[in-house]
C-alpha positions in Angstrom: -17.6 20.9 -15.6 -16.9 23.0 -12.6 -18.9 25.4 -13.6 -22.1 23.2 -13.0 -21.1 22.9 -9.2 -23.8 24.7 -7.9 -22.7 26.2 -5.0 -19.7 26.8 -2.6 -20.9 23.5 -0.5 -20.3 21.6 -4.0 -17.0 22.9 -4.8 -15.8 22.0 -1.5 -17.1 18.7 -1.7 -15.0 18.2 -5.1 -11.9 19.7 -3.8 -11.6 18.1 -0.9 -12.6 14.4 -2.7 -9.9 15.5 -5.1 -7.1 16.5 -2.3 -7.9 13.3 -0.3 -7.6 11.3 -3.4 -3.7 13.2 -3.9 -2.9 12.7 -0.2 -3.8 8.8 -0.5 -2.0 8.0 -3.6 0.9 9.8 -2.6 1.1 8.1 1.0 0.4 4.9 -0.7 3.8 4.7 -2.7 5.4 6.2 0.1 4.7 3.3 2.2 5.6 1.1 -0.8 8.7 2.5 -1.1 9.2 1.9 2.7 9.1 -1.8 2.2 11.0 -2.1 0.0 14.1 0.1 1.8 13.2 -2.2 4.8 13.9 -5.5 3.1 17.4 -3.9 2.1 18.5 -2.8 5.1 17.3 -6.3 6.7 19.8 -7.9 4.2 22.1 -5.7 5.0 21.8 -5.6 8.1 22.2 -9.4 8.0 25.4 -9.6 6.5 26.8 -7.1 9.2 25.8 -9.1 12.0 27.6 -12.0 10.8 30.8 -10.4 10.8 29.9 -9.4 14.8 31.6 -12.1 17.0 29.4 -13.4 20.2 31.5 -12.6 23.4 31.3 -15.3 26.3 28.5 -13.1 28.4 26.7 -13.9 25.2 26.7 -17.3 25.6 25.4 -17.4 28.8 22.4 -15.3 27.8 21.8 -17.7 24.9 22.1 -20.4 27.2 19.7 -18.9 29.9 17.3 -18.5 27.4 17.0 -22.3 25.6 16.3 -23.2 29.4 13.5 -21.0 29.5 12.3 -22.0 25.8 11.6 -25.5 26.3 8.6 -25.4 24.1 8.4 -22.3 22.3 5.1 -21.0 23.4 4.0 -17.8 23.0 3.1 -17.7 26.6 6.8 -18.4 27.3 7.9 -16.2 25.3 5.5 -13.4 26.7 6.8 -14.6 30.3 10.4 -14.1 29.1 11.6 -10.9 30.7 15.8 -11.8 30.3 18.0 -10.5 27.3 19.5 -13.0 25.0 22.2 -10.7 23.9 24.9 -9.1 26.6 24.2 -4.8 26.5 27.8 -5.1 24.5 26.5 -7.1 21.8 23.0 -5.9 21.7 24.6 -1.8 21.3 26.7 -3.7 18.0 23.4 -4.7 17.0 21.8 -1.7 17.0 24.5 0.4 15.6 24.7 -2.0 12.9 21.1 -1.7 12.1 21.2 2.2 11.8 24.0 1.9 9.6 22.1 -0.4 7.3 18.9 1.6 7.2 21.2 4.6 6.1 22.9 2.7 3.5 19.4 0.9 2.3 18.4 4.6 1.0 21.0 4.7 -1.9 21.9 0.8 -2.0 21.2 -0.2 -5.5 18.9 -3.5 -5.3 16.7 -5.4 -7.6 14.0 -7.5 -6.8 12.7 -9.9 -8.6 9.0 -10.3 -9.8 8.0 -12.6 -7.9 9.6 -11.3 -4.8 6.4 -11.5 -2.1 5.8 -8.4 -0.6 4.4 -9.2 3.2 5.7 -6.5 5.5 3.8 -4.4 7.7 4.5 -1.5 5.3 2.6 -3.1 2.6 -0.6 -2.5 5.0 0.1 1.4 4.1 0.4 1.1 0.6 -2.7 -1.1 0.1 -5.4 0.6 2.5 -3.9 4.1 0.8 -4.0 2.8 -2.7 -7.9 1.4 -2.3 -9.0 4.8 -0.4 -7.2 6.3 -3.5 -9.6 4.8 -5.4 -12.4 5.0 -3.3 -12.4 9.0 -3.3 -12.1 9.0 -6.8 -15.1 6.8 -7.8 -16.7 8.7 -4.9 -15.9 12.2 -6.8 -17.3 10.5 -10.5 -20.3 10.0 -9.4 -20.3 13.7 -7.7 -19.5 14.6 -11.0 -22.1 12.5 -13.4 -24.9 14.1 -10.6 -23.3 17.7 -11.1 -23.4 17.0 -15.0 -27.1 15.3 -15.0 -25.5 11.9 -16.1 -27.8 10.4 -13.1 -30.7 12.0 -10.8 -30.4 12.5 -7.1 -32.4 8.9 -6.6 -29.7 7.1 -8.3 -26.9 9.0 -6.6 -28.2 8.2 -3.4 -28.3 4.3 -4.0 -25.2 4.1 -6.1 -23.8 6.7 -3.2 -24.2 3.4 -0.4 -22.1 1.0 -2.8 -19.3 -0.8 -2.8 -16.9 0.8 -4.3 -16.6 -2.3 -7.1 -19.9 -1.9 -7.5 -19.7 2.0 -8.3 -17.1 1.8 -10.4 -18.8 -1.3 -12.3 -21.7 0.9 -12.8 -19.4 4.0 -14.1 -17.9 1.4 -16.8 -20.6 -0.5 -17.4 -20.4 0.5 -21.4 -16.6 -0.2 -21.1 -16.5 -3.3 -19.5 -19.2 -4.7 -21.8 -17.2 -4.0 -24.5 -13.9 -5.0 -22.6 -12.1 -1.3 -22.8 -11.3 -1.8 -19.3 -10.9 -4.8 -16.5 -11.7 -4.7 -12.9 -9.7 -7.8 -12.1 -7.1 -6.6 -10.4 -8.9 -3.5 -8.7 -11.1 -6.4 -7.2 -7.7 -8.4 -6.0 -6.8 -5.1 -4.0 -10.2 -4.5 -2.5 -9.7 -8.6 -1.3 -6.4 -7.4 0.3 -7.8 -4.3 1.6 -10.3 -6.0 3.6 -7.6 -8.4 4.7 -5.7 -5.3 6.0 -8.7 -3.8 7.7 -9.4 -7.4 9.5 -6.2 -8.3 10.8 -7.0 -11.6 12.5 -4.5 -14.1 12.6 -5.4 -16.2 9.7 -5.2 -12.8 7.5 -2.2 -11.8 9.0 -0.6 -15.0 7.1 -2.4 -14.8 4.2 -1.3 -10.6 3.6 0.8 -10.9 0.9 1.4 -9.7 -2.7 4.1 -10.2 -5.4 6.0 -7.7 -7.2 4.7 -8.5 -10.1 0.9 -8.9 -9.0 1.4 -5.3 -7.4 2.4 -3.9 -11.2 -0.4 -5.6 -12.4 -2.6 -3.7 -9.7 -1.0 -0.3 -10.9 -1.8 -0.3 -14.3 -5.0 -1.7 -13.6 -5.4 1.5 -11.9 -3.9 3.9 -14.3 -5.9 2.9 -16.9 -9.2 3.0 -15.0 -7.6 6.7 -14.1 -7.4 7.9 -17.2 -10.7 6.3 -18.6 -12.2 8.8 -15.6 -10.1 11.3 -16.4 -11.2 11.2 -20.4 -14.8 11.1 -19.2 -14.9 14.1 -16.5 -12.9 16.6 -18.9 -11.5 18.4 -15.9 -8.4 19.9 -17.9 -7.8 22.3 -14.3 -7.1 18.7 -12.9 -4.7 16.3 -12.3 -4.2 13.6 -14.6 -3.8 10.9 -11.7 -3.7 8.3 -14.3 -0.6 10.0 -15.8 0.6 10.2 -11.8 0.3 6.7 -11.3 2.3 5.7 -14.8 4.9 7.9 -13.6 5.2 6.6 -10.0 5.0 2.7 -11.3 8.4 4.0 -13.3 10.1 5.5 -10.8 9.6 2.4 -8.9 10.3 -0.4 -11.6 13.6 2.0 -12.3 14.4 2.1 -8.7 13.5 -1.7 -7.5 13.0 -3.4 -10.3 
């Protein structure tokens, strides 16, 4: 197929889309691993700080803080300019957090399928995984154009379509025959929209369970496998196999 690309500009575009896909996929799974490790560190930290005894100075700081936070309004939080713990205890907390972060990397900790992931690193995972799918769907359409399976006018129309529109077109036969589904990927892009438009409401609703993540990855893997089969790019990586390996590594480590 690569021989059918007409010029160096086509080859450069093709290559860059593939490199972008690799980058986004790697970044996505780095982010979700970071999110899970952060949760483990938080659990370890919460246990450690329970063993730190407050000093008399801490009680004085906390009393002052409680007097200022009468209603716990956002304005009060913004206006508050004092410490709530003594420098000694703050230092103890800082040391405990640093130690928890180190231990979290190697600590064995299993999450349930229903565990809710809602931390900031989830933004990185969702957006990068969505960018990964978008890069591959754009490259797939480019390949269809290069192999004359679609003409220039059709390509130009599809190029302005949403990612879901591009995928629906690319796999219309497989969707009709129920050989592939896009429901979980649609959910991914719904989450991506919440991440991109991070309003107060979306900040609260931006969450996903481990089970839902695994389902999104499984469907993404299946779509990538189908793309690889249709494109016949023997010299290119099989992203379906890569996602499968990343998914299994995640399950082995965290589930």
